[in-house]
C-alpha positions as a Markdown table, in Angstrom:
| # | Residue | x | y | z |
|---|---|---|---|---|
| 1 | Met | -63.3 | -94.1 | 75.5 |
| 2 | Ala | -67.0 | -95.0 | 75.7 |
| 3 | Lys | -67.6 | -98.7 | 76.3 |
| 4 | Thr | -71.3 | -98.8 | 75.4 |
| 5 | Arg | -73.0 | -98.0 | 72.1 |
| 6 | Ala | -74.3 | -94.5 | 71.7 |
| 7 | Thr | -77.9 | -94.5 | 70.4 |
| 8 | Arg | -77.3 | -91.1 | 68.8 |
| 9 | Gly | -74.3 | -89.1 | 67.8 |
| 10 | Ala | -74.8 | -85.6 | 69.2 |
| 11 | Thr | -74.9 | -85.1 | 73.0 |
| 12 | Leu | -76.6 | -81.7 | 72.6 |
| 13 | Asn | -79.7 | -80.3 | 70.9 |
| 14 | Gln | -78.9 | -76.6 | 71.0 |
| 15 | Asp | -80.5 | -74.3 | 68.4 |
| 16 | Ser | -78.3 | -72.2 | 66.1 |
| 17 | Ala | -76.9 | -69.0 | 67.4 |
| 18 | Arg | -76.3 | -67.8 | 63.8 |
| 19 | Phe | -80.0 | -67.2 | 63.3 |
| 20 | Asn | -80.8 | -65.9 | 66.8 |
| 21 | Leu | -83.0 | -68.8 | 67.6 |
| 22 | Pro | -83.7 | -69.4 | 71.3 |
| 23 | Glu | -82.2 | -72.5 | 72.9 |
| 24 | Arg | -85.0 | -74.9 | 73.7 |
| 25 | Glu | -85.8 | -76.1 | 77.2 |
| 26 | Ala | -87.0 | -79.6 | 77.9 |
| 27 | Asp | -90.8 | -79.7 | 78.2 |
| 28 | Gly | -92.8 | -81.3 | 81.0 |
| 29 | Asp | -93.1 | -84.7 | 79.3 |
| 30 | Trp | -89.3 | -84.9 | 79.0 |
| 31 | Leu | -88.7 | -84.0 | 82.6 |
| 32 | Asp | -91.5 | -86.2 | 84.0 |
| 33 | Asp | -89.9 | -89.4 | 85.4 |
| 34 | Arg | -93.1 | -91.2 | 84.5 |
| 35 | Phe | -91.8 | -91.1 | 80.9 |
| 36 | Ala | -88.3 | -92.1 | 81.8 |
| 37 | Val | -86.5 | -95.4 | 82.2 |
| 38 | Asp | -84.3 | -95.7 | 85.4 |
| 39 | Gly | -84.5 | -91.9 | 85.8 |
| 40 | Glu | -83.2 | -91.2 | 82.3 |
| 41 | Ala | -85.1 | -89.6 | 79.4 |
| 42 | Pro | -86.6 | -92.1 | 76.9 |
| 43 | Pro | -84.8 | -92.5 | 73.6 |
| 44 | Leu | -85.7 | -90.1 | 70.8 |
| 45 | Arg | -87.8 | -91.4 | 68.0 |
| 46 | Thr | -87.0 | -90.7 | 64.3 |
| 47 | Thr | -89.7 | -88.8 | 62.5 |
| 48 | Val | -89.9 | -88.1 | 58.8 |
| 49 | Thr | -91.6 | -85.1 | 57.2 |
| 50 | Val | -92.4 | -84.9 | 53.5 |
| 51 | Glu | -90.6 | -82.0 | 51.8 |
| 52 | Lys | -91.9 | -80.6 | 48.5 |
| 53 | Pro | -89.1 | -78.8 | 46.7 |
| 54 | Lys | -89.6 | -77.2 | 43.3 |
| 55 | Thr | -86.3 | -78.5 | 42.0 |
| 56 | Ile | -84.0 | -81.3 | 43.0 |
| 57 | Leu | -80.6 | -80.5 | 41.3 |
| 58 | Thr | -78.3 | -78.5 | 43.5 |
| 59 | Arg | -75.5 | -76.8 | 41.5 |
| 60 | Asn | -72.2 | -75.5 | 42.8 |
| 61 | Asn | -69.1 | -73.8 | 41.4 |
| 62 | Ser | -66.7 | -74.5 | 44.2 |
| 63 | Pro | -63.1 | -74.8 | 42.9 |
| 64 | Asp | -62.2 | -77.6 | 45.3 |
| 65 | Ile | -65.1 | -80.0 | 44.6 |
| 66 | Ala | -65.0 | -82.4 | 41.7 |
| 67 | Phe | -68.7 | -82.2 | 40.8 |
| 68 | Asp | -70.9 | -79.3 | 39.8 |
| 69 | Arg | -74.3 | -80.8 | 40.5 |
| 70 | Ser | -75.8 | -83.1 | 43.1 |
| 71 | Val | -79.1 | -84.6 | 44.4 |
| 72 | Asn | -80.0 | -85.1 | 48.0 |
| 73 | Pro | -83.2 | -87.2 | 48.4 |
| 74 | Tyr | -83.2 | -86.5 | 52.2 |
| 75 | Arg | -82.5 | -83.7 | 54.6 |
| 76 | Gly | -81.0 | -84.7 | 57.9 |
| 77 | Cys | -79.4 | -88.1 | 58.5 |
| 78 | Glu | -80.2 | -90.9 | 61.0 |
| 79 | His | -76.6 | -92.2 | 60.8 |
| 80 | Gly | -75.8 | -89.5 | 63.4 |
| 81 | Cys | -72.1 | -89.0 | 62.4 |
| 82 | Ile | -70.9 | -86.4 | 64.9 |
| 83 | Tyr | -68.6 | -84.7 | 62.5 |
| 84 | Cys | -71.1 | -84.3 | 59.6 |
| 85 | Phe | -70.6 | -81.0 | 57.9 |
| 86 | Ala | -74.3 | -81.0 | 56.8 |
| 87 | Arg | -75.6 | -80.6 | 60.3 |
| 88 | Pro | -75.7 | -76.7 | 60.2 |
| 89 | Ser | -78.2 | -76.9 | 57.3 |
| 90 | His | -80.9 | -78.0 | 59.7 |
| 91 | Ala | -80.8 | -74.6 | 61.3 |
| 92 | Tyr | -82.4 | -73.1 | 58.2 |
| 93 | His | -85.6 | -75.0 | 59.3 |
| 94 | Asp | -85.4 | -73.6 | 62.9 |
| 95 | Leu | -84.2 | -77.0 | 64.0 |
| 96 | Ser | -81.1 | -78.0 | 65.9 |
| 97 | Pro | -78.0 | -79.2 | 64.1 |
| 98 | Gly | -77.6 | -81.6 | 67.1 |
| 99 | Leu | -80.1 | -84.3 | 67.8 |
| 100 | Asp | -82.8 | -82.7 | 65.6 |
| 101 | Phe | -80.5 | -83.4 | 62.6 |
| 102 | Glu | -80.5 | -87.1 | 63.4 |
| 103 | Thr | -84.1 | -87.5 | 64.5 |
| 104 | Arg | -86.3 | -85.0 | 62.6 |
| 105 | Leu | -85.7 | -86.0 | 59.0 |
| 106 | Phe | -87.2 | -84.7 | 55.7 |
| 107 | Ala | -87.9 | -86.9 | 52.6 |
| 108 | Lys | -88.4 | -85.7 | 49.1 |
| 109 | Pro | -90.6 | -88.4 | 47.4 |
| 110 | Asp | -91.0 | -86.2 | 44.3 |
| 111 | Ala | -87.3 | -86.3 | 43.6 |
| 112 | Pro | -87.4 | -88.9 | 40.8 |
| 113 | Ala | -90.1 | -86.9 | 38.9 |
| 114 | Leu | -88.3 | -83.6 | 39.5 |
| 115 | Leu | -85.0 | -85.1 | 38.3 |
| 116 | Arg | -86.7 | -86.4 | 35.1 |
| 117 | Ala | -88.0 | -83.0 | 34.4 |
| 118 | Glu | -84.6 | -81.4 | 34.9 |
| 119 | Leu | -83.0 | -83.9 | 32.5 |
| 120 | Gly | -85.7 | -83.2 | 29.9 |
| 121 | Lys | -85.2 | -79.4 | 29.8 |
| 122 | Arg | -84.0 | -78.0 | 26.5 |
| 123 | Gly | -80.3 | -77.2 | 26.6 |
| 124 | Tyr | -79.5 | -79.5 | 29.5 |
| 125 | Val | -75.8 | -80.4 | 29.4 |
| 126 | Cys | -74.9 | -83.9 | 30.8 |
| 127 | Lys | -72.3 | -84.2 | 33.6 |
| 128 | Pro | -72.2 | -86.7 | 36.4 |
| 129 | Ile | -74.7 | -86.2 | 39.2 |
| 130 | Ala | -73.3 | -86.8 | 42.7 |
| 131 | Phe | -75.5 | -88.5 | 45.4 |
| 132 | Gly | -74.5 | -88.4 | 49.1 |
| 133 | Thr | -72.7 | -85.1 | 49.1 |
| 134 | Asn | -74.8 | -83.7 | 51.9 |
| 135 | Thr | -76.6 | -86.5 | 53.7 |
| 136 | Asp | -76.4 | -90.2 | 53.0 |
| 137 | Pro | -78.8 | -91.4 | 50.2 |
| 138 | Tyr | -78.8 | -94.9 | 51.8 |
| 139 | Gln | -79.5 | -93.9 | 55.4 |
| 140 | Pro | -82.1 | -96.3 | 57.1 |
| 141 | Ile | -85.2 | -94.6 | 55.9 |
| 142 | Glu | -84.3 | -95.3 | 52.3 |
| 143 | Ala | -85.3 | -98.9 | 53.0 |
| 144 | Thr | -88.9 | -97.9 | 52.9 |
| 145 | Trp | -89.0 | -94.6 | 51.0 |
| 146 | Arg | -86.8 | -95.8 | 48.1 |
| 147 | Ile | -86.3 | -92.3 | 46.8 |
| 148 | Thr | -82.7 | -92.9 | 45.9 |
| 149 | Arg | -83.6 | -96.0 | 43.9 |
| 150 | Gly | -86.2 | -94.1 | 42.1 |
| 151 | Cys | -83.7 | -91.5 | 41.1 |
| 152 | Ile | -81.2 | -94.1 | 39.9 |
| 153 | Asp | -84.0 | -95.6 | 37.8 |
| 154 | Val | -84.5 | -92.3 | 36.0 |
| 155 | Leu | -80.8 | -91.9 | 35.4 |
| 156 | Ala | -80.4 | -95.5 | 34.1 |
| 157 | Ala | -83.2 | -94.9 | 31.6 |
| 158 | Cys | -81.4 | -91.9 | 30.2 |
| 159 | Asn | -77.9 | -93.3 | 30.3 |
| 160 | His | -76.9 | -90.5 | 32.7 |
| 161 | Pro | -73.7 | -90.9 | 34.8 |
| 162 | Ile | -74.0 | -91.0 | 38.6 |
| 163 | Thr | -71.6 | -91.1 | 41.5 |
| 164 | Ile | -72.7 | -92.3 | 45.0 |
| 165 | Thr | -71.0 | -91.7 | 48.3 |
| 166 | Thr | -72.4 | -93.7 | 51.2 |
| 167 | Lys | -71.6 | -95.4 | 54.5 |
| 168 | Ser | -74.3 | -98.0 | 54.0 |
| 169 | Asp | -74.1 | -101.5 | 52.6 |
| 170 | Arg | -77.7 | -100.8 | 51.5 |
| 171 | Val | -76.3 | -99.6 | 48.2 |
| 172 | Thr | -75.9 | -103.2 | 47.2 |
| 173 | Arg | -79.6 | -103.5 | 47.0 |
| 174 | Asp | -79.5 | -101.5 | 43.8 |
| 175 | Ile | -76.8 | -103.6 | 42.1 |
| 176 | Asp | -79.5 | -104.6 | 39.5 |
| 177 | Leu | -79.6 | -100.9 | 38.4 |
| 178 | Leu | -76.0 | -99.9 | 39.0 |
| 179 | Ala | -74.2 | -102.9 | 37.4 |
| 180 | Pro | -75.6 | -102.3 | 33.9 |
| 181 | Met | -74.8 | -98.6 | 34.2 |
| 182 | Ala | -71.3 | -99.4 | 35.3 |
| 183 | Ala | -70.9 | -101.7 | 32.3 |
| 184 | Lys | -71.5 | -98.6 | 30.1 |
| 185 | Gly | -69.1 | -96.4 | 32.2 |
| 186 | Leu | -72.0 | -94.6 | 33.9 |
| 187 | Ala | -71.7 | -95.4 | 37.6 |
| 188 | Ala | -69.2 | -95.4 | 40.4 |
| 189 | Val | -69.6 | -95.8 | 44.2 |
| 190 | Met | -67.5 | -94.4 | 47.0 |
| 191 | Leu | -67.8 | -96.3 | 50.3 |
| 192 | Ser | -67.0 | -94.2 | 53.4 |
| 193 | Val | -64.9 | -96.1 | 55.9 |
| 194 | Thr | -63.5 | -94.0 | 58.7 |
| 195 | Ser | -62.6 | -96.8 | 61.2 |
| 196 | Leu | -62.3 | -100.6 | 61.2 |
| 197 | Asp | -62.8 | -100.7 | 65.0 |
| 198 | Pro | -66.5 | -101.4 | 65.7 |
| 199 | Arg | -66.3 | -99.7 | 69.1 |
| 200 | Val | -65.0 | -96.5 | 67.6 |
| 201 | Ala | -67.4 | -96.6 | 64.6 |
| 202 | Met | -70.5 | -97.1 | 66.8 |
| 203 | Thr | -69.5 | -94.0 | 68.8 |
| 204 | Val | -68.5 | -91.8 | 65.9 |
| 205 | Glu | -71.2 | -93.0 | 63.5 |
| 206 | Pro | -73.8 | -94.6 | 65.8 |
| 207 | Arg | -76.5 | -95.6 | 63.3 |
| 208 | Ala | -74.3 | -96.3 | 60.3 |
| 209 | Pro | -73.6 | -100.0 | 59.3 |
| 210 | Ser | -70.6 | -101.6 | 60.8 |
| 211 | Pro | -67.1 | -101.3 | 59.2 |
| 212 | Ala | -67.3 | -105.0 | 58.3 |
| 213 | Lys | -70.5 | -104.5 | 56.4 |
| 214 | Arg | -69.0 | -101.6 | 54.5 |
| 215 | Ile | -65.9 | -103.6 | 53.5 |
| 216 | Ala | -68.2 | -106.5 | 52.5 |
| 217 | Ala | -70.2 | -104.1 | 50.3 |
| 218 | Ile | -67.0 | -103.0 | 48.5 |
| 219 | Arg | -66.4 | -106.7 | 47.6 |
| 220 | Lys | -70.0 | -107.3 | 46.5 |
| 221 | Leu | -70.1 | -104.2 | 44.3 |
| 222 | Thr | -66.7 | -105.0 | 42.8 |
| 223 | Asp | -67.8 | -108.5 | 42.0 |
| 224 | Ala | -70.8 | -107.0 | 40.2 |
| 225 | Gly | -68.4 | -105.0 | 38.0 |
| 226 | Ile | -69.2 | -101.6 | 39.7 |
| 227 | Pro | -66.0 | -99.5 | 40.3 |
| 228 | Val | -65.7 | -98.7 | 44.0 |
| 229 | Phe | -63.5 | -96.2 | 45.8 |
| 230 | Val | -62.9 | -95.8 | 49.5 |
| 231 | Ser | -63.4 | -92.5 | 51.3 |
| 232 | Met | -61.5 | -91.9 | 54.6 |
| 233 | Ala | -63.5 | -88.7 | 55.3 |
| 234 | Pro | -62.9 | -87.6 | 57.8 |
| 235 | Val | -59.7 | -88.6 | 59.6 |
| 236 | Ile | -59.9 | -87.6 | 63.2 |
| 237 | Pro | -56.5 | -87.0 | 64.9 |
| 238 | Ala | -55.9 | -89.2 | 68.0 |
| 239 | Val | -59.1 | -91.1 | 67.3 |
| 240 | Thr | -58.9 | -92.7 | 63.9 |
| 241 | Asp | -55.7 | -91.4 | 62.3 |
| 242 | His | -53.7 | -94.5 | 63.4 |
| 243 | Glu | -56.0 | -96.6 | 61.1 |
| 244 | Ile | -55.1 | -95.1 | 57.7 |
| 245 | Glu | -52.9 | -97.9 | 56.5 |
| 246 | His | -55.2 | -100.6 | 57.9 |
| 247 | Ile | -58.3 | -99.2 | 56.2 |
| 248 | Leu | -56.5 | -98.9 | 52.8 |
| 249 | Glu | -55.3 | -102.5 | 53.0 |
| 250 | Ala | -58.8 | -103.8 | 53.9 |
| 251 | Ala | -60.3 | -101.7 | 51.0 |
| 252 | Val | -57.8 | -102.9 | 48.4 |
| 253 | Asn | -58.3 | -106.5 | 49.5 |
| 254 | Ala | -62.0 | -106.1 | 49.0 |
| 255 | Gly | -61.5 | -104.7 | 45.5 |
| 256 | Ala | -61.4 | -100.9 | 45.8 |
| 257 | Arg | -59.8 | -99.1 | 42.9 |
| 258 | Gly | -58.8 | -95.9 | 44.5 |
| 259 | Ala | -59.0 | -93.8 | 47.7 |
| 260 | Phe | -59.0 | -90.4 | 49.2 |
| 261 | Phe | -59.0 | -88.8 | 52.6 |
| 262 | Leu | -60.0 | -85.5 | 54.3 |
| 263 | Pro | -59.0 | -84.1 | 57.7 |
| 264 | Val | -62.0 | -83.5 | 59.9 |
| 265 | Arg | -63.8 | -80.2 | 59.3 |
| 266 | Leu | -65.9 | -78.5 | 62.0 |
| 267 | Pro | -68.0 | -75.8 | 60.4 |
| 268 | His | -70.4 | -73.6 | 62.3 |
| 269 | Glu | -72.4 | -75.5 | 64.9 |
| 270 | Val | -70.5 | -78.7 | 64.3 |
| 271 | Ala | -67.5 | -77.5 | 66.4 |
| 272 | Pro | -69.4 | -77.2 | 69.8 |
| 273 | Leu | -71.2 | -80.4 | 69.1 |
| 274 | Phe | -67.9 | -82.2 | 68.4 |
| 275 | Arg | -66.3 | -80.7 | 71.5 |
| 276 | Ala | -69.2 | -81.9 | 73.7 |
| 277 | Trp | -69.0 | -85.3 | 72.1 |
| 278 | Leu | -65.3 | -85.6 | 72.8 |
| 279 | Glu | -65.8 | -84.7 | 76.4 |
| 280 | Thr | -68.4 | -87.4 | 76.7 |
| 281 | His | -66.7 | -90.2 | 74.8 |
| 282 | Phe | -63.0 | -89.4 | 74.8 |
| 283 | Pro | -62.3 | -87.2 | 77.9 |
| 284 | Asp | -58.8 | -88.6 | 78.2 |
| 285 | Arg | -57.7 | -87.0 | 74.9 |
| 286 | Ala | -60.2 | -84.3 | 74.1 |
| 287 | Gly | -57.7 | -81.5 | 74.6 |
| 288 | Lys | -55.1 | -83.2 | 72.4 |
| 289 | Val | -57.7 | -83.9 | 69.6 |
| 290 | Met | -58.8 | -80.2 | 69.5 |
| 291 | Ala | -55.2 | -78.9 | 69.7 |
| 292 | Thr | -54.3 | -81.0 | 66.7 |
| 293 | Ile | -57.4 | -80.0 | 64.7 |
| 294 | Gln | -56.6 | -76.4 | 65.4 |
| 295 | Ser | -53.0 | -76.8 | 64.2 |
| 296 | Ile | -54.4 | -78.3 | 61.0 |
| 297 | Arg | -57.0 | -75.4 | 60.6 |
| 298 | Gly | -54.7 | -72.4 | 61.1 |
| 299 | Gly | -55.4 | -72.0 | 64.9 |
| 300 | Arg | -59.2 | -72.3 | 64.6 |
| 301 | Asp | -61.7 | -75.1 | 64.9 |
| 302 | Asn | -62.5 | -74.8 | 61.2 |
| 303 | Asp | -60.9 | -73.3 | 58.1 |
| 304 | Pro | -63.7 | -72.3 | 55.6 |
| 305 | Asn | -61.4 | -71.2 | 52.8 |
| 306 | Phe | -61.4 | -72.9 | 49.4 |
| 307 | His | -58.6 | -75.5 | 48.9 |
| 308 | Ser | -57.1 | -75.3 | 52.4 |
| 309 | Arg | -60.4 | -76.5 | 53.9 |
| 310 | Met | -60.0 | -79.8 | 52.1 |
| 311 | Arg | -56.2 | -80.2 | 52.7 |
| 312 | Gly | -55.5 | -78.6 | 56.0 |
| 313 | Gln | -52.2 | -76.9 | 56.8 |
| 314 | Gly | -49.1 | -77.2 | 59.0 |
| 315 | Pro | -47.0 | -80.2 | 60.0 |
| 316 | Trp | -49.9 | -82.4 | 61.2 |
| 317 | Ala | -51.7 | -82.0 | 57.9 |
| 318 | Glu | -48.5 | -82.7 | 56.0 |
| 319 | Leu | -47.9 | -85.8 | 58.0 |
| 320 | Leu | -51.4 | -87.2 | 57.3 |
| 321 | Arg | -50.9 | -86.5 | 53.6 |
| 322 | Lys | -47.6 | -88.2 | 53.5 |
| 323 | Arg | -48.8 | -91.3 | 55.4 |
| 324 | Phe | -51.9 | -91.5 | 53.2 |
| 325 | His | -50.0 | -91.2 | 49.9 |
| 326 | Ile | -47.3 | -93.7 | 50.9 |
| 327 | Ala | -50.0 | -96.2 | 51.9 |
| 328 | Ala | -52.1 | -95.6 | 48.8 |
| 329 | Lys | -49.1 | -96.1 | 46.5 |
| 330 | Arg | -48.1 | -99.2 | 48.4 |
| 331 | Phe | -51.6 | -100.7 | 47.9 |
| 332 | Gly | -52.0 | -99.5 | 44.4 |
| 333 | Leu | -54.8 | -97.1 | 45.2 |
| 334 | Asp | -53.2 | -93.9 | 44.0 |
| 335 | Gly | -53.7 | -94.2 | 40.2 |
| 336 | Glu | -57.2 | -94.6 | 39.0 |
| 337 | Arg | -59.5 | -91.7 | 38.9 |
| 338 | Met | -63.3 | -91.7 | 38.7 |
| 339 | Lys | -64.1 | -91.2 | 35.0 |
| 340 | Leu | -67.6 | -91.6 | 33.7 |
| 341 | Arg | -69.1 | -91.2 | 30.2 |
| 342 | Thr | -71.4 | -88.4 | 29.3 |
| 343 | Asp | -71.7 | -89.1 | 25.5 |
| 344 | Leu | -74.4 | -91.8 | 25.9 |
| 345 | Phe | -77.0 | -89.5 | 27.5 |
| 346 | Arg | -80.4 | -89.4 | 25.9 |
| 347 | Pro | -83.1 | -87.0 | 27.4 |
| 348 | Pro | -86.2 | -88.7 | 28.9 |
| 349 | Ala | -89.1 | -89.5 | 26.6 |
| 350 | Gly | -91.8 | -86.8 | 26.5 |
| 351 | Pro | -95.5 | -87.2 | 27.2 |
| 352 | Gln | -96.2 | -88.8 | 23.8 |
| 353 | Gly | -93.1 | -91.0 | 23.9 |
| 354 | Glu | -90.9 | -88.9 | 21.7 |
| 355 | Leu | -87.5 | -87.6 | 22.9 |
| 356 | Phe | -87.2 | -83.9 | 23.8 |
């Protein structure tokens, strides 16, 4: 296992073969030792480009997802989680799902205004809006862009329910908005904790807050009256699966109300990125990890089919399920579901102050 902190998650920056994009070659500046430190290329800088979408609500009708609409204030994610299933979306911009996904980010500063317009449309039917379904709404650039906070402010004013999934303790910054919403049954947060070992976490999720900070965030949110659930997504065989019981125990001790898990998924370009990452950081078990993943995914690196993509199949998947459910029942995390109210919703005020 790697003993030093990885500054980025992916070890490759290949373009997508799905769209016939040519693989990039390093340019002269990158190859010039004058720009290097000790013969190595300088660290990549994070850049942010403003994106101007026409709408901000993304809708889905997937039968194995609990929400039908979501908001993603950002595209790309600096957390750099090697397993992130959102990586392939960067290929639509002629960018690599590898390092580009972590370093060439897009922000949508118009998101709060677009969201307000969506909620004000005649005939809008209120259902919980999920944040953090693609990229993390509290990744580092949210500290300055504050787009997620702006969206929460819009939802709070309309009594609209929200769910948030994040790996960041930065979510506690918005307790002043989320606590009053939670008191009305309008808000819930899911903290993603995939490992309690800081060495593993900094390799798998190099720019996400430490496990200790995430557990502390669960306590802080709970103390503020905000229901918190813990997400063990994904569980990586032979890398993090031995921590299932320990993570659930830490979560319940911090005040979590429920939990769920997901076996690692490797769609499209994520699979070769993950394989290269394994060879770099876990060469001693790379073969075992991939063999187990393939046994869970029907002999492939990834199973894209509805339902089975979330559960996995075979003896390894069944063993993970049994261990998780036994531990969740033991710690009392197997009962409560995320239930939010929709009856309090009021459309945003119109230009003259009246309600639509």
